[in-house]
C-alpha positions, 0 to 999 in steps of 0.5 A: 671467854665465850661465856661473856661474848654470849652474855654480851650478844644477849644482853644487846639482843635485849636492848634492841628488843626493848627499843623495838617496843618502844619507838620514838615519838617521831617514829610513831608520827611518821607511821601515823602519817604514812597512813593518814597520807594514803587516807588524804591522797583523795577520797569520797567520805560520807558521814552521818552525825549526831550532836548535842550542844549546849551554851550561852554566847553572843552576849547572851542572845543565843542560850541552848540546853542540850539541843540535839541537832542531824547531819547528813555528810560528804566530803570530797577531796583530791589533794587539790579540789574540795567539796563538802555538802551537810544537810542538817535537822533538828534544833533549829532556832527559836524563830523558825523551829525544829528542822524536820529531817524530810526538809532538812538545811542544805549547805555546801562549800565548793573549792574547784581549783579557780573558785570557791563557792558557797551554797545554802538553802531551806527546802520550805522556802521559795528558791530566790531564797537560796543563797550562792556566794562566789568569789572570782579567781585571784585569790588562793584557798588553803584546802587543809585550812577548809579540812580543818573546818570540815563539819565531817568529823575533821578530827578524824583526819587528823586535824584537832581543834584549833589547828589548821595543820594535821597533828603530826605536823603540829607536833613536829614543831614542838619542842617537849614531846615524849613517849610514855614507857608503858602502852596502854589499853584502848578498846583491846589494843595496846596502844602507844601514848605520845604526850606533848606540851607547847605553844600550841596546847597540851597533847595526848595521843593514844597510837594503835599500831594494830590499826595502822598506827592510827589515833585510837584516842585523843585529847587537846587542851588549849589555854589563854597561851595557846589560841585556837587557830591563831586568832587572838580576838576570841579570847579564849580563857580555855578549850578542851577537845577529846576524840574517843571510842574510834573504830576502824575499818580496813578498806583495801590495805588502809586502816580508816577510822569510821566511827568515833565519839567527839567532845568540844568544851569552850570558855571565854573571858566574858563568861559565854561557854559551850559543850557539844558532843558529837557522835560520828559515823562513817557510812561510806569511804572510797579511796582514789575514786575517779573524780571526774566521772563522779563530777565531784568538783562540778556545781551541780547541786544548786536550785534554779532562781537562787540568787547569787552574789558574786565578790567585786572589788567595789562590792557585790553584785547580784544575779540569779542561778539558772541551768548552771549559769549565772543571769542578770534579770534579762537572763543573758548569762554574766558568769561562768564558773566552768571553763 
């Protein structure tokens, strides 16, 4: 009798061990989300990005063959406010020619909770060529959507190509989600492999339990029935997004992805196409910073004399930026960004 009881206990323990080694997809997504929620609560991230681009778009008006560009990026976020800035140099355009590293093009986007503003400038041109677009209060912005389109490797924040939501949220609404029976080795770590297929496309995620259940590798495939960002007018025939060679760093108690290679290939029905690769390296990550001390969400990067356009129901009004204020041709303050 005791022998059978002992055998039953041993079998039950064996089943429990197997279950522990093979969590469900939802359990893995929960662990991934727990790490990302800690990371994305509030942060400052600095990144260096190199990219190679080829493609034929705009009816053949733009053609590129292995054009190289470099970015120096900064992203700040506190859960409700958002700031992204990019310095870009390299390929440029047929008209302007290559952009020197010593005089990079600059662009930034700010959502301070009241206003959304976008600024761009070429330091080789006079300030009145700078452009600052401001949208006044009355329109709400989805900060998550801004992150989903950010240039600072949104894939490392879990926003894969074509989705406005983080991948763990996307897969929770995907019916066909499973975990492979065996783990696979990625960069020395035995990873769980989640597979999913649905209206959003097909996804494969390699989840690394040794590094906070972060994504060590990811592939996404979208086709005619999985339109990127829900924009059917794009008429995308196919799109493939790959995240690979991810490296991690322990910051405080949170494992943070700090380096990766990213690929994106797209084809359209009009035979246009693009292939692009990025190498992303996060050079600085600060979690839960004091944004007020840093003045993270204050528009203080605009040159005096920049042209300002403010959206209006009847069109756009044009002014000038001077000492942090929007003024008319007489120097009178017309619009206050800060309260």
